[in-house]
C-alpha positions as CSV (number, residue, x, y, z in Angstrom):
1,M,130.6,29.0,-46.5
2,F,129.0,31.9,-48.9
3,I,126.1,29.5,-50.5
4,M,125.0,28.1,-46.8
5,S,124.9,31.9,-45.8
6,F,122.9,32.6,-48.4
7,L,120.1,30.0,-48.3
8,L,119.6,30.9,-44.5
9,V,119.5,34.5,-45.9
10,Q,116.4,33.7,-48.1
11,F,114.6,32.2,-45.7
12,F,114.4,34.6,-43.2
13,V,113.8,37.0,-45.7
14,F,111.6,35.7,-47.8
15,G,110.1,33.0,-45.7
16,Q,107.4,33.4,-44.2
17,N,107.2,32.3,-40.4
18,P,103.8,30.2,-40.3
19,D,103.0,30.0,-36.3
20,L,103.9,34.2,-36.6
21,D,100.7,34.4,-38.8
22,K,98.7,31.7,-37.0
23,L,98.7,33.4,-33.7
24,K,98.2,37.2,-35.5
25,K,94.9,35.1,-36.5
26,E,94.4,34.1,-32.9
27,Q,95.1,37.1,-31.6
28,V,92.8,38.7,-34.2
29,R,89.8,36.4,-33.1
30,L,90.6,37.1,-29.3
31,E,90.4,41.0,-29.8
32,E,86.7,39.8,-31.7
33,E,85.9,37.7,-28.4
34,I,87.0,40.3,-25.8
35,K,85.5,43.1,-28.0
36,F,82.1,41.4,-28.1
37,T,82.2,40.0,-24.2
38,K,82.4,43.2,-23.0
39,E,78.5,44.8,-25.2
40,Q,77.9,41.2,-23.8
41,I,78.7,42.8,-20.4
42,S,77.6,46.3,-20.9
43,K,74.0,44.1,-21.6
44,I,73.4,43.0,-18.9
45,A,74.3,45.3,-16.9
46,E,71.7,47.9,-17.9
47,K,69.1,45.5,-16.8
48,K,70.7,46.8,-12.8
49,N,69.1,43.8,-11.1
50,H,71.7,40.5,-9.4
51,S,72.7,38.6,-12.8
52,L,75.1,35.4,-12.3
53,S,75.5,35.8,-15.9
54,E,77.2,39.3,-15.6
55,L,79.8,37.5,-13.0
56,E,80.2,34.2,-15.2
57,A,80.2,37.0,-18.5
58,L,83.0,39.1,-17.3
59,N,84.5,35.1,-16.0
60,Q,85.0,34.6,-20.1
61,Q,86.4,38.2,-20.2
62,I,89.3,37.9,-18.0
63,K,89.5,34.2,-19.4
64,A,89.8,35.9,-23.3
65,R,92.3,38.7,-21.9
66,Q,95.1,35.7,-20.3
67,A,94.8,34.5,-23.3
68,I,95.2,37.4,-25.6
69,I,98.3,37.7,-23.5
70,A,99.7,34.5,-23.4
71,N,99.5,35.3,-27.1
72,Y,101.1,38.2,-27.0
73,N,104.1,36.6,-25.3
74,Q,104.4,33.9,-27.9
75,Q,104.7,36.4,-31.1
76,I,107.1,38.6,-28.8
77,Q,109.0,35.5,-29.0
78,L,109.1,34.3,-32.0
79,I,110.3,37.4,-33.4
80,Q,113.1,37.5,-30.6
81,N,114.2,34.2,-31.9
82,D,113.5,36.1,-36.1
83,I,115.9,38.2,-34.6
84,T,118.4,36.4,-33.0
85,D,118.6,34.2,-36.7
86,T,119.2,37.0,-38.5
87,K,122.2,39.0,-36.7
88,S,123.7,35.4,-36.9
89,I,123.5,35.7,-40.3
90,I,124.5,38.9,-40.9
91,S,127.6,38.4,-38.9
92,S,128.3,35.5,-40.8
93,M,128.0,37.3,-44.2
94,Q,130.6,40.0,-42.9
95,K,132.5,37.5,-42.2
96,D,132.3,36.5,-46.2
97,I,132.5,39.9,-47.4
98,E,135.8,41.4,-45.8
99,L,137.0,37.7,-47.0
100,L,136.4,37.9,-50.5
101,K,137.7,42.0,-50.4
102,K,140.3,40.6,-48.8
103,N,140.8,38.2,-51.7
104,Y,140.2,41.0,-54.6
105,A,142.9,43.0,-53.3
106,A,145.1,40.2,-53.7
107,L,144.4,39.9,-57.0
108,V,144.2,43.0,-57.9
109,Y,147.9,43.6,-56.2
110,K,148.6,40.0,-58.2
111,T,147.5,41.5,-61.8
112,Y,149.3,44.8,-61.5
113,T,152.4,43.0,-60.2
114,S,152.9,40.0,-63.0
115,Q,151.1,42.4,-66.4
116,N,148.1,40.1,-65.9
117,S,147.1,40.6,-69.2
118,Y,150.3,39.5,-69.9
119,N,150.0,36.1,-68.8
120,R,146.1,35.8,-69.5
121,M,147.6,35.1,-73.6
122,L,150.2,32.7,-72.0
123,F,148.0,30.9,-69.6
124,V,145.4,31.4,-73.4
125,F,148.8,30.4,-75.6
126,A,149.6,27.6,-73.5
127,A,147.5,25.5,-74.4
128,K,147.2,22.9,-76.2
129,D,144.7,23.1,-79.0
130,F,142.0,25.9,-79.7
131,N,139.2,23.8,-78.0
132,E,141.0,23.7,-74.5
133,A,142.0,27.3,-75.7
134,Y,138.5,28.3,-75.5
135,K,138.2,26.6,-72.3
136,R,140.7,29.0,-70.7
137,I,139.2,32.1,-72.2
138,S,135.6,31.0,-71.6
139,Y,137.5,30.0,-67.5
140,L,138.5,32.8,-66.7
141,R,135.8,35.1,-67.5
142,Q,133.0,32.8,-65.1
143,F,135.6,33.5,-62.8
144,T,136.0,37.5,-62.8
145,N,132.1,37.4,-63.3
146,F,131.9,34.9,-60.6
147,R,133.7,37.0,-58.0
148,K,132.5,40.5,-59.4
149,T,128.9,38.8,-58.6
150,Q,129.8,37.3,-55.6
151,A,130.4,40.2,-54.1
152,E,127.6,42.1,-55.4
153,L,125.4,39.9,-54.3
154,I,126.2,39.4,-50.3
155,V,126.4,43.4,-50.6
156,K,122.8,43.0,-52.1
157,T,121.8,40.6,-49.8
158,Q,123.3,41.8,-46.4
159,A,121.7,45.3,-47.2
160,N,117.9,43.2,-46.9
161,L,119.2,41.2,-44.2
162,E,119.6,44.9,-42.1
163,K,116.3,45.7,-43.6
164,E,114.5,43.1,-42.5
165,L,116.4,43.7,-38.8
166,Q,114.6,46.5,-38.8
167,K,111.7,45.7,-39.6
168,L,112.0,42.7,-36.5
169,E,113.1,45.4,-33.8
170,S,110.0,47.9,-34.5
171,N,107.6,44.9,-34.3
172,K,109.0,43.2,-31.3
173,T,108.9,47.4,-30.0
174,E,105.4,47.0,-31.2
175,K,104.4,43.9,-29.3
176,Q,105.9,44.9,-26.5
177,N,103.8,48.2,-26.4
178,L,100.7,46.7,-26.7
179,L,101.4,43.4,-24.6
180,H,101.8,46.4,-21.9
181,A,98.8,47.8,-22.6
182,E,97.0,44.6,-22.6
183,W,98.4,43.9,-19.3
184,N,96.7,47.5,-17.8
185,Q,93.8,46.8,-19.5
186,K,94.2,43.1,-17.8
187,K,94.9,44.9,-13.8
188,S,91.4,47.2,-14.9
189,L,89.4,43.4,-16.0
190,G,91.0,42.7,-12.3
191,E,89.6,45.4,-10.6
192,E,85.7,45.2,-11.9
193,K,85.9,41.7,-11.1
194,Q,87.2,42.8,-7.6
195,A,84.5,45.3,-7.5
196,L,81.4,42.2,-9.5
197,D,83.0,39.8,-6.5
198,N,82.6,42.0,-3.3
199,K,78.3,42.0,-5.1
200,V,78.3,38.6,-3.4
201,N,77.1,39.2,-0.5
202,T,73.6,40.8,-2.6
203,Y,73.4,37.6,-4.0
204,K,74.0,35.9,-1.0
205,S,70.3,36.6,0.2
206,E,69.0,35.2,-3.0
207,E,72.1,32.5,-3.4
208,Q,69.4,29.5,-2.3
209,R,66.6,30.5,-5.6
210,Y,69.8,30.9,-8.0
211,I,70.7,27.1,-6.9
212,A,66.9,25.9,-7.7
213,E,67.3,27.8,-11.5
214,I,70.2,25.8,-11.3
215,R,69.0,22.3,-11.2
216,K,65.8,23.7,-12.8
217,K,67.8,23.6,-15.7
218,E,70.0,20.8,-14.8
219,A,67.0,18.6,-15.0
220,A,65.9,20.2,-18.7
221,R,69.2,19.3,-19.7
222,S,69.1,15.9,-18.5
223,Q,65.2,16.2,-19.8
224,L,66.5,17.4,-23.3
225,K,69.7,15.0,-24.0
226,R,66.5,12.2,-23.5
227,Q,64.7,14.0,-26.0
228,I,67.1,14.4,-28.6
229,S,68.4,11.0,-28.0
230,K,64.7,9.8,-29.0
231,L,64.4,12.0,-31.6
232,I,68.0,10.8,-33.3
233,A,67.0,7.3,-32.6
234,E,64.0,7.8,-34.8
235,A,65.8,9.9,-37.3
236,R,68.7,7.3,-37.6
237,S,65.5,4.5,-37.8
238,K,63.7,6.0,-40.7
239,A,67.3,6.4,-42.1
240,N,67.9,2.8,-41.9
241,S,69.0,0.9,-45.7
242,N,68.4,-2.1,-44.1
243,T,64.4,-2.8,-43.5
244,N,65.4,-7.0,-42.5
245,S,67.2,-6.2,-39.6
246,S,67.8,-3.4,-36.6
247,D,70.9,-3.0,-37.0
248,F,71.2,0.5,-38.0
249,S,73.1,0.3,-41.0
250,L,74.4,3.7,-43.3
251,T,73.5,4.7,-47.1
252,P,76.5,5.3,-49.2
253,E,75.2,8.6,-49.8
254,A,75.4,8.9,-45.7
255,R,78.6,7.5,-45.1
256,K,80.1,9.7,-47.3
257,L,78.4,12.1,-46.0
258,S,79.6,11.1,-41.9
259,A,83.2,10.6,-43.6
260,D,83.2,14.4,-44.5
261,F,82.3,15.8,-41.2
262,S,84.7,13.7,-39.9
263,H,87.1,15.3,-41.7
264,N,86.1,18.8,-41.2
265,K,86.7,18.2,-37.2
266,G,88.1,22.1,-36.2
267,K,87.7,23.2,-39.5
268,L,83.7,23.7,-39.3
269,P,82.0,27.4,-39.2
270,W,79.9,28.7,-35.8
271,P,76.4,28.3,-36.0
272,V,76.5,32.7,-35.3
273,T,78.5,34.9,-37.5
274,H,79.5,36.2,-34.0
275,G,79.9,35.5,-30.6
276,S,81.6,34.0,-27.4
277,I,81.1,30.4,-25.4
278,V,80.4,31.2,-22.5
279,R,79.8,28.0,-21.1
280,S,81.9,25.3,-21.9
281,F,80.9,21.2,-22.9
282,G,81.1,18.7,-19.3
283,K,80.6,19.1,-16.2
284,K,82.4,21.6,-14.4
285,L,81.9,23.9,-11.2
286,H,80.3,26.8,-12.0
287,P,82.0,30.1,-11.7
288,I,80.4,31.3,-8.9
289,L,78.0,29.2,-6.7
290,R,81.1,27.1,-4.6
291,N,80.0,27.6,-1.3
292,P,79.0,25.2,-1.4
293,P,79.4,23.7,-4.7
294,V,77.5,24.4,-7.4
295,Y,78.5,21.4,-11.0
296,E,76.2,22.1,-14.1
297,N,76.9,19.2,-17.0
298,N,76.4,20.7,-20.2
299,N,75.8,18.8,-22.8
300,G,77.4,21.4,-25.4
301,I,78.3,24.7,-25.4
302,D,75.8,28.1,-24.7
303,I,76.9,30.6,-27.4
304,A,76.3,34.6,-26.5
305,T,75.6,36.1,-29.5
306,A,74.3,39.4,-31.6
307,K,69.9,39.7,-30.5
308,N,68.1,37.8,-32.3
309,A,71.5,36.3,-34.2
310,P,70.9,34.3,-37.6
311,V,71.8,30.7,-37.0
312,R,73.3,28.5,-39.0
313,A,73.9,24.5,-40.3
314,I,77.7,23.9,-39.4
315,F,77.5,21.3,-42.3
316,N,75.5,19.7,-45.3
317,G,73.0,17.5,-44.2
318,T,69.3,16.7,-44.0
319,V,67.1,18.0,-40.8
320,A,66.6,15.0,-38.7
321,S,63.9,16.9,-36.5
322,I,61.8,19.8,-35.4
323,F,61.2,20.4,-31.5
324,Y,60.1,22.7,-28.4
325,S,62.0,23.2,-25.1
326,P,60.3,24.5,-22.4
327,V,63.3,25.9,-20.9
328,F,65.7,25.5,-24.5
329,Q,62.5,26.7,-26.9
330,N,62.8,25.5,-30.5
331,G,65.2,23.3,-31.6
332,I,66.9,21.6,-34.6
333,I,68.5,18.1,-35.4
334,I,69.9,18.5,-38.8
335,A,71.5,14.3,-39.8
336,H,75.0,14.5,-41.6
337,G,75.0,10.7,-42.1
338,N,76.0,9.4,-38.6
339,Y,76.8,12.8,-37.0
340,F,74.0,15.3,-35.5
341,S,73.7,18.5,-35.6
342,V,71.5,19.9,-32.4
343,Y,70.7,23.8,-32.4
344,T,68.3,25.2,-29.4
345,M,67.9,28.4,-27.9
346,L,66.3,29.5,-31.1
347,D,63.8,32.0,-31.4
348,K,62.9,31.4,-34.9
349,V,62.9,27.8,-37.7
350,D,63.5,28.5,-40.6
351,V,63.6,25.3,-42.1
352,R,61.2,22.0,-42.2
353,E,62.1,18.3,-41.3
354,G,63.0,16.6,-44.3
355,Q,64.6,19.6,-45.7
356,K,68.4,19.9,-47.1
357,V,70.6,22.3,-45.7
358,N,74.0,23.4,-46.9
359,T,77.0,24.1,-45.1
360,K,76.2,28.4,-43.5
361,E,73.1,28.1,-44.7
362,I,70.6,29.7,-42.5
363,I,68.4,27.8,-40.2
364,G,66.7,30.1,-38.0
365,S,67.4,32.9,-35.2
366,A,68.3,33.3,-31.5
367,Y,66.0,33.5,-29.5
368,F,66.7,36.8,-27.2
369,D,66.1,36.3,-23.4
370,P,64.5,39.5,-21.2
371,E,65.8,38.1,-17.7
372,S,69.9,38.4,-18.8
373,N,69.5,41.0,-21.7
374,R,71.4,39.0,-24.3
375,S,70.7,35.3,-26.6
376,E,72.4,32.5,-26.6
377,V,72.7,29.5,-29.1
378,H,72.4,26.3,-27.6
379,L,74.9,23.6,-29.9
380,E,75.3,20.0,-29.0
381,I,77.1,17.6,-31.3
382,W,76.1,13.5,-31.4
383,Q,77.7,10.4,-32.8
384,G,74.8,7.7,-33.0
385,Q,73.9,7.9,-29.5
386,T,76.7,9.7,-28.0
387,L,77.7,12.9,-27.6
388,L,81.2,15.3,-28.1
389,N,81.9,18.0,-27.8
390,P,81.5,20.9,-29.9
391,S,84.4,23.2,-29.3
392,L,87.0,20.4,-30.2
393,W,85.0,20.6,-33.8
394,I,84.0,24.0,-34.9
395,S,87.6,26.2,-35.9
396,R,88.9,28.7,-32.9
């Protein structure tokens, strides 16, 4: 009983909770995203004109706020579970201590009434030979020391547990206060969104212009997709090691690079050091223009970032192509074996075709759009001629 209680104590007092640590890291990331998005909303609002970007950014802010509230709820639940487990162990240890005290009391009483020193001598001298007598002396010493050590260890461990319990209770109170604050912020944010939603009527007079702009951009996305697909096909053709065949064949170096890229799924760095995803991958209903419904089909993800922010390569590779799009500005394609990362909405390009680049190496800078008063970087990931969701590949 004691051994099991002691082991559990060591686990809960001295062990780390990886789930809680992970949530805390995610909490920090969400707090940074909220802070960044709030700054973006302020910059967009400075234009004092009707801008769908303002509502889109606010929607992203609300999503991040909801995510951080859920994060705090999970942290509080994990802390509460630890508190419950710790209380159970303390109760068990208290029973052990009481039993140990009772045993010691009985031992002391028995020692006093039976002239324990004399009985010990009889116990030793009753041995058949010297070796057995020595073993009996060692046993008596070990027995006494063991009982004392048990008592000291249980008392010490219980003290540690009580300190840990106080710490957990303090953490729980802290998280509850933070959660309360987050709910208040969410309420304020909801009021702000409602105020902006009230401006939708103002947008109505220009709704057709916005729809026309979105459709124009959708056409540009389709054109960009065809352009990138063609450039990737050309890059694969140049890298074809099997010159006697029309089939694409990777060199050993490219195969290794492909494998390394694949193994880093979910761990690749962002193309910018600070930013927030404002438009996700795939076909989505526009968050504002829903009557009639307007859909956008994003071939990658759009990341709002600081003005003219440096743009980085997300993995080792070779610059396969540099191109330009009237809507998406300068673009770079980097080959990672049979994988390709594509970066558009660049103002400046700092690399050349054929150049080898390393992970996080600066390849250009983000384009600043004076109309929306912010910078965005568009990231795509391709496997051969297949589009992939970048959100699943970059770290979160």
